[in-house]
C-alpha positions in Angstrom: -38.5 -42.3 -138.0 -37.1 -40.0 -135.3 -34.2 -41.4 -133.3 -34.6 -38.9 -130.5 -35.1 -40.4 -127.0 -37.2 -38.9 -124.3 -37.0 -40.2 -120.8 -40.0 -39.9 -118.4 -38.9 -39.6 -114.8 -40.8 -39.3 -111.5 -39.5 -39.1 -107.9 -36.0 -37.8 -107.1 -34.8 -35.0 -109.3 -31.2 -36.3 -109.3 -32.1 -39.0 -111.9 -33.7 -36.5 -114.2 -30.8 -34.1 -113.7 -28.3 -36.9 -114.6 -30.2 -37.8 -117.8 -30.6 -34.2 -118.8 -26.8 -33.7 -118.3 -26.3 -36.2 -121.1 -28.3 -34.1 -123.5 -31.3 -36.5 -123.4 -34.8 -35.1 -123.4 -36.5 -35.4 -120.0 -40.2 -35.3 -119.2 -40.5 -34.8 -115.4 -43.7 -36.1 -113.8 -44.7 -34.8 -110.4 -45.9 -38.0 -108.8 -45.8 -39.4 -105.3 -47.3 -42.5 -103.7 -50.5 -42.1 -101.8 -50.6 -42.1 -98.0 -49.8 -45.5 -96.7 -52.8 -47.9 -96.4 -55.1 -45.7 -98.4 -54.8 -47.5 -101.8 -58.0 -49.7 -101.5 -60.1 -46.9 -100.1 -58.9 -44.5 -102.7 -59.8 -46.9 -105.5 -63.3 -47.4 -104.0 -64.0 -43.8 -103.5 -62.5 -42.7 -106.8 -64.8 -45.1 -108.7 -67.9 -44.0 -106.8 -70.2 -42.9 -109.6 -71.8 -40.3 -107.3 -68.6 -38.4 -106.6 -68.1 -36.1 -109.6 -71.7 -34.8 -109.4 -71.7 -34.7 -105.6 -68.5 -32.6 -105.5 -69.9 -30.3 -108.2 -73.0 -29.7 -106.2 -71.1 -29.1 -102.9 -68.8 -26.6 -104.5 -71.6 -24.9 -106.4 -73.6 -24.5 -103.2 -70.6 -23.2 -101.3 -69.7 -20.6 -104.0 -73.3 -19.5 -104.3 -73.5 -18.1 -100.7 -73.3 -14.4 -100.0 -73.0 -13.5 -96.3 -74.7 -10.4 -95.0 -74.3 -8.9 -91.6 -77.9 -8.7 -90.2 -77.6 -8.4 -86.4 -75.6 -8.3 -83.3 -77.1 -9.9 -80.2 -76.3 -11.9 -77.0 -75.6 -15.6 -77.3 -78.5 -16.3 -74.9 -80.8 -14.8 -77.6 -79.4 -16.1 -80.9 -77.9 -19.4 -79.7 -80.2 -20.3 -76.9 -77.3 -20.6 -74.4 -78.4 -20.9 -70.8 -76.5 -20.3 -67.6 -73.7 -22.9 -67.2 -73.6 -23.7 -70.9 -70.3 -23.0 -72.6 -69.3 -23.3 -76.3 -65.7 -23.9 -77.3 -63.6 -24.2 -80.5 -62.8 -27.5 -82.2 -64.3 -31.0 -82.0 -66.0 -32.2 -78.7 -63.8 -32.4 -75.6 -64.3 -32.7 -71.8 -62.6 -30.7 -69.1 -60.2 -33.6 -68.2 -58.6 -33.4 -71.7 -58.9 -29.6 -72.2 -55.7 -27.7 -73.0 -54.3 -24.9 -70.9 -55.7 -22.0 -73.0 -59.1 -23.6 -73.3 -59.2 -24.1 -69.5 -58.1 -20.5 -69.0 -60.9 -19.2 -71.3 -63.5 -21.4 -69.6 -62.4 -20.2 -66.1 -62.6 -16.6 -67.3 -66.0 -17.2 -68.9 -67.3 -18.7 -65.6 -66.2 -15.6 -63.7 -67.8 -13.3 -66.4 -71.1 -15.1 -66.0 -71.0 -14.8 -62.2 -70.7 -18.6 -61.6 -67.6 -17.9 -59.5 -66.1 -14.8 -58.0 -62.5 -15.8 -58.7 -61.6 -17.5 -62.0 -59.4 -19.9 -60.1 -62.4 -21.2 -58.3 -63.9 -22.4 -61.6 -61.5 -25.3 -61.7 -63.6 -27.2 -59.1 -66.8 -26.2 -60.9 -65.6 -27.8 -64.2 -64.0 -30.8 -62.4 -67.3 -31.6 -60.8 -69.2 -31.2 -64.0 -72.3 -30.2 -62.1 -74.4 -27.4 -63.7 -71.9 -26.8 -66.5 -71.7 -28.3 -70.0 -69.2 -28.0 -72.9 -70.2 -28.0 -76.6 -68.4 -27.2 -79.8 -69.3 -23.9 -81.4 -69.8 -25.7 -84.7 -72.7 -27.7 -83.3 -74.7 -24.4 -83.0 -73.8 -22.9 -86.4 -71.1 -20.8 -84.7 -67.3 -20.5 -84.8 -64.9 -19.2 -82.3 -61.3 -18.0 -82.7 -58.6 -19.7 -80.6 -60.2 -21.2 -77.5 -63.5 -20.0 -78.9 -65.3 -19.9 -75.6 -68.8 -18.4 -75.8 -71.0 -17.8 -72.7 -74.6 -16.6 -72.6 -73.9 -12.9 -72.1 -71.4 -12.6 -74.9 -72.5 -10.6 -77.9 -72.4 -12.4 -81.3 -72.2 -11.3 -84.9 -75.2 -12.7 -86.9 -74.6 -13.4 -90.6 -77.3 -14.6 -93.1 -77.5 -16.0 -96.6 -80.5 -14.1 -98.0 -81.2 -16.9 -100.5 -81.8 -19.6 -97.9 -82.2 -17.8 -94.6 -79.4 -19.9 -93.1 -77.4 -18.1 -90.4 -74.1 -18.4 -88.7 -72.6 -16.7 -85.6 -69.3 -15.5 -84.0 -68.3 -13.6 -80.9 -66.8 -10.1 -81.0 -63.0 -9.8 -81.3 -61.1 -8.7 -78.2 -57.8 -7.9 -79.8 -54.4 -9.5 -79.3 -52.2 -10.4 -76.3 -53.7 -11.1 -73.0 -57.3 -11.9 -74.1 -59.8 -14.6 -73.2 -59.5 -16.5 -76.4 -55.8 -17.0 -75.8 -56.6 -18.3 -72.3 -56.0 -15.2 -70.2 -58.5 -14.4 -67.5 -57.0 -11.6 -65.3 -59.0 -8.5 -64.2 -58.0 -6.6 -67.3 -59.5 -9.3 -69.5 -62.7 -9.5 -67.5 -63.0 -5.6 -67.4 -62.7 -5.5 -71.2 -65.3 -8.3 -71.7 -67.8 -6.5 -69.5 -67.3 -3.3 -71.5 -67.8 -5.3 -74.7 -71.1 -6.5 -73.2 -72.3 -3.2 -71.9 -71.2 -0.8 -74.6 -69.5 -2.4 -77.7 -72.2 -5.1 -78.4 -75.3 -2.9 -77.9 -73.8 0.0 -79.9 -72.9 -2.3 -82.8 -76.4 -3.7 -82.6 -77.8 -0.2 -82.9 -75.5 0.5 -85.8 -76.3 -2.7 -87.7 -80.0 -2.4 -87.2 -79.8 1.3 -88.1 -78.0 0.7 -91.4 -80.3 1.0 -94.4 -78.4 -1.8 -96.3 -76.9 -4.8 -94.7 -73.1 -5.0 -94.9 -72.0 -7.5 -97.6 -69.3 -9.4 -95.7 -68.5 -11.7 -98.7 -68.0 -8.5 -100.8 -65.6 -7.1 -98.2 -63.7 -10.3 -98.3 -63.4 -10.0 -102.1 -62.0 -6.4 -101.7 -59.6 -7.1 -98.9 -57.9 -9.9 -100.7 -57.0 -7.3 -103.3 -55.7 -5.0 -100.6 -53.1 -7.3 -98.9 -55.3 -9.2 -96.4 -55.6 -13.0 -96.4 -58.5 -12.8 -93.8 -57.0 -15.0 -91.1 -54.0 -13.4 -89.5 -54.2 -10.2 -91.6 -57.5 -8.3 -91.5 -56.4 -4.6 -91.6 -58.2 -3.6 -94.8 -61.3 -5.6 -93.8 -61.5 -4.0 -90.4 -61.3 -0.5 -91.9 -63.9 -1.2 -94.5 -66.3 -2.5 -91.8 -65.6 0.6 -89.8 -66.4 2.7 -92.9 -69.8 1.0 -93.3 -70.8 1.1 -89.7 -69.4 4.4 -88.4 -72.2 6.7 -89.6 -74.9 4.5 -88.0 -72.9 4.3 -84.8 -73.2 8.0 -84.5 -76.8 8.4 -85.4 -78.4 5.1 -84.2 -76.1 5.1 -81.2 -77.4 8.5 -80.1 -81.0 7.3 -80.5 -80.1 4.2 -78.4 -78.8 6.4 -75.5 -75.0 6.2 -76.2 -73.1 9.4 -75.8 -70.2 10.8 -77.8 -67.6 9.2 -75.5 -69.1 5.8 -75.9 -69.0 6.1 -79.7 -65.5 7.4 -79.6 -64.4 4.6 -77.4 -65.9 2.0 -79.8 -64.4 3.6 -82.9 -61.0 3.8 -81.1 -61.2 0.1 -80.0 -62.2 -1.2 -83.5 -59.8 1.0 -85.3 -57.0 -0.1 -83.1 -57.7 -3.8 -83.5 -56.6 -5.0 -86.9 -58.0 -8.4 -86.2 -61.6 -7.2 -85.6 -62.9 -8.3 -89.0 -61.6 -11.9 -88.4 -64.7 -12.6 -86.4 -66.8 -11.7 -89.5 -64.6 -13.6 -92.0 -65.0 -16.8 -90.0 -68.8 -17.0 -89.9 -68.9 -15.9 -93.5 -66.7 -18.9 -94.4 -68.8 -21.2 -92.2 -72.0 -20.0 -93.9 -70.6 -20.9 -97.3 -69.2 -24.2 -96.2 -72.4 -25.2 -94.4 -74.2 -24.9 -97.7 -72.0 -27.7 -99.1 -72.7 -30.1 -96.2 -74.5 -33.4 -96.4 -74.1 -34.2 -100.1 -73.9 -38.0 -100.3 -70.7 -39.1 -102.1 -69.0 -35.7 -101.8 -65.4 -35.8 -100.6 -65.2 -32.1 -99.8 -64.0 -31.0 -96.4 -66.5 -28.6 -94.8 -64.8 -27.9 -91.5 -61.3 -27.9 -89.9 -61.2 -27.1 -86.2 -58.9 -27.5 -83.2 -59.6 -27.4 -79.5 -55.9 -27.3 -78.4 -55.8 -31.0 -77.9 -57.4 -32.5 -81.0 -57.6 -31.4 -84.6 -60.8 -32.4 -86.3 -62.3 -32.3 -89.8 -65.8 -32.9 -91.1 -66.6 -33.9 -94.7 -69.7 -33.2 -96.8 -70.4 -36.9 -97.5 -70.1 -38.1 -93.9 -72.5 -35.7 -92.1 -71.6 -34.4 -88.6 -69.0 -37.1 -87.9 -65.6 -35.7 -86.7 -62.3 -37.3 -87.7 -59.6 -36.3 -85.2 -55.9 -36.6 -84.4 -53.5 -34.7 -82.1 -53.2 -31.0 -82.7 -49.7 -29.9 -83.7 -47.5 -27.0 -82.4 -47.1 -24.3 -85.0 -43.7 -23.3 -86.3 -43.2 -19.6 -86.5 -42.2 -16.4 -84.6 -42.5 -15.9 -80.9 -43.2 -12.8 -78.8 -40.6 -11.6 -76.3 -38.7 -14.4 -74.6 -41.3 -17.1 -75.5 -40.3 -20.2 -77.4 -41.6 -23.5 -78.7 -41.8 -25.0 -75.2 -44.2 -22.3 -74.1 -46.7 -22.8 -77.0 -49.8 -24.9 -76.8 -50.7 -27.2 -79.7 -52.9 -25.5 -82.4 -56.3 -24.2 -81.3 -59.3 -22.5 -82.7 -62.1 -22.6 -85.3 -60.4 -20.0 -87.4 -59.1 -22.7 -89.8 -62.6 -22.4 -91.3 -60.9 -19.6 -93.4 -58.5 -22.1 -94.9 -61.3 -24.6 -95.4 -63.0 -22.0 -97.5 -59.9 -21.1 -99.5 -58.5 -18.0 -97.8 -56.1 -17.6 -94.8 -53.1 -19.9 -95.4 -54.5 -20.9 -98.8 -54.4 -17.2 -99.9 -51.0 -16.3 -98.5 -49.9 -15.2 -102.0 -52.3 -12.3 -101.9 -50.8 -11.1 -98.5 -47.0 -11.5 -98.7 -46.6 -9.2 -95.7 -48.1 -12.0 -93.6 -44.7 -13.7 -93.5 -43.5 -11.0 -91.1 -46.0 -12.3 -88.6 -46.0 -16.1 -89.1 -42.5 -16.6 -90.6 -41.3 -17.9 -93.9 -40.5 -15.8 -97.0 -42.5 -14.2 -99.8 -41.6 -17.0 -102.2 -42.9 -19.4 -99.6 -46.3 -17.6 -99.6 -46.6 -17.8 -103.3 -45.6 -21.5 -103.4 -48.1 -22.3 -100.6 -51.1 -20.9 -102.6 -49.9 -22.8 -105.7 -49.5 -26.0 -103.8 -53.0 -25.8 -102.3 -54.5 -25.9 -105.8 -53.3 -29.5 -105.9 -55.6 -30.7 -103.1 -58.7 -28.6 -103.9 -61.7 -29.1 -106.2 -62.1 -25.6 -107.6 -61.1 -22.0 -107.7 -63.2 -19.2 -106.2 -63.9 -16.6 -108.9 -64.9 -14.0 -106.2 -61.7 -14.3 -104.3 -58.7 -13.8 -106.5 -54.9 -13.4 -106.1 -53.5 -10.4 -108.1 -49.9 -11.6 -108.1 -51.0 -14.9 -109.7 -52.7 -13.2 -112.6 -56.0 -12.9 -110.6 -56.3 -16.7 -110.3 -59.1 -17.7 -107.9 -58.1 -19.0 -104.5 -57.9 -22.8 -104.2 -61.3 -23.8 -102.8 -62.9 -27.1 -101.6 -60.3 -29.4 -99.9 -60.7 -32.9 -101.4 -60.0 -35.8 -99.0 -59.0 -38.0 -101.9 -56.5 -35.5 -103.3 -54.9 -35.1 -99.8 -54.6 -38.8 -99.5 -53.3 -39.3 -103.0 -50.7 -36.6 -102.9 -49.8 -36.5 -99.2 -50.0 -32.7 -99.4 -51.6 -31.3 -96.2 -53.6 -28.1 -95.9 -51.5 -25.1 -94.8 -52.9 -23.0 -91.9 -51.5 -19.8 -90.5 -52.4 -19.3 -86.9 -51.7 -17.5 -83.6 -50.1 -19.5 -80.8 -51.5 -19.5 -77.3 -49.4 -20.2 -74.2 -49.6 -23.8 -73.0 -50.3 -22.6 -69.4 -53.8 -21.2 -68.6 -53.7 -17.4 -68.1 -50.6 -16.7 -70.2 -52.3 -15.4 -73.4 -50.6 -15.2 -76.8 -47.0 -16.3 -77.3 -46.6 -16.1 -81.0 -47.9 -16.9 -84.5 -46.9 -19.4 -87.1 -47.7 -22.1 -89.7 -49.2 -25.5 -89.0 -50.8 -28.4 -90.8 -53.4 -31.0 -89.6 -52.3 -34.4 -88.4 -52.0 -36.5 -91.5 -53.9 -39.5 -90.1 -57.3 -37.7 -90.0 -57.6 -37.7 -93.8 -57.3 -41.5 -94.2 -59.9 -41.8 -91.4 -62.3 -39.7 -93.4 -61.4 -41.6 -96.6 -62.2 -44.9 -94.9 -65.6 -43.5 -93.8 -66.4 -42.3 -97.3 -65.4 -45.7 -98.7 -67.7 -47.5 -96.2 -70.6 -45.4 -97.6 -70.0 -46.3 -101.3 
């Protein structure tokens, strides 16, 4: 009989180190208590006989989607938006609780639609609530970065899953800095938006409709993850690949549609100079995949994470369209110029749909250069991707991380795993100024408020 002793330890490493220092074998177990108050709900949901098969179905449906770019058209046409109707990022919210950047974007949107001559006059319009309405982008199969404001005249990308005919939508990307989605609304912002409506949108429509084969957005995502993008705050390779696919048709179809060489050159220059342009395709591609995994009874998979600048909300496959919300957090990261934490608004935008699908902050290991924008170190980026595997249901074989031996990205956030481990999803994000009209003030890293996952778990337990 062996006389060797092995000690199993969990918790603080100091105990394991002390035992190992006495030449005793140590088996370290990475265990932590679940989130406080979740024990009973965890037990109930974990023993739900539907859960394994439900999560398998939800993940399989999500991974089975291929998003194709099939059209570009005004929101009034593809979303049915009418004058006075505004979409916004995140869960539902009213003007009274709206954050500075969301208010700024709504004010600019009202001026763009001709509801007011001066954006400042829109405050009274929204305060009265007459002839205007606010609705989340997610409620119309759309997503919007940062404030996410969509008005009827804005042009939208249209993505489709050919197998099911399901479609999702997103506005066109304005660039960085003083832009509407960060809450800026000065003359420069409105002039750019009008040009996007008069030239950029129609020319892109002509190019997309004039391309013989629809652009495979999911395929571009696969390639760009191999090229140093993580598809949330770094989209340089994706933007260039999109430009490669659409440029020939811009020239030929654009000419047939009445656009001259200067218009084409202006569009090519605008897209080529905006490394974030592809983000607005990555987002609806992720939503298209996640929407396929919705409404599976018993599934604990998160299908949306979204922020409106005041609230952070999630939706879960097994609980339908219900939102679970808590206060949005201020990101920690790097600031532009003289801006600092006091200038930043709490987290905002639908762009966390990328993390929900397993890229963005979940794929930071594939884009170590991202730390120069959002802060942290390269080892932090690698550790983040590894850590996200602990709270997800699967790996995505299409989207792999070269530096981690081409391991698939962590995919399918599991409410039960978040509550059991206390590990929160990691999001990398831009930061908008807290005051309407300021624009972007930085970029950084943020997590959801912890309390929303026990909320979702309780709702799942009630359905068992």
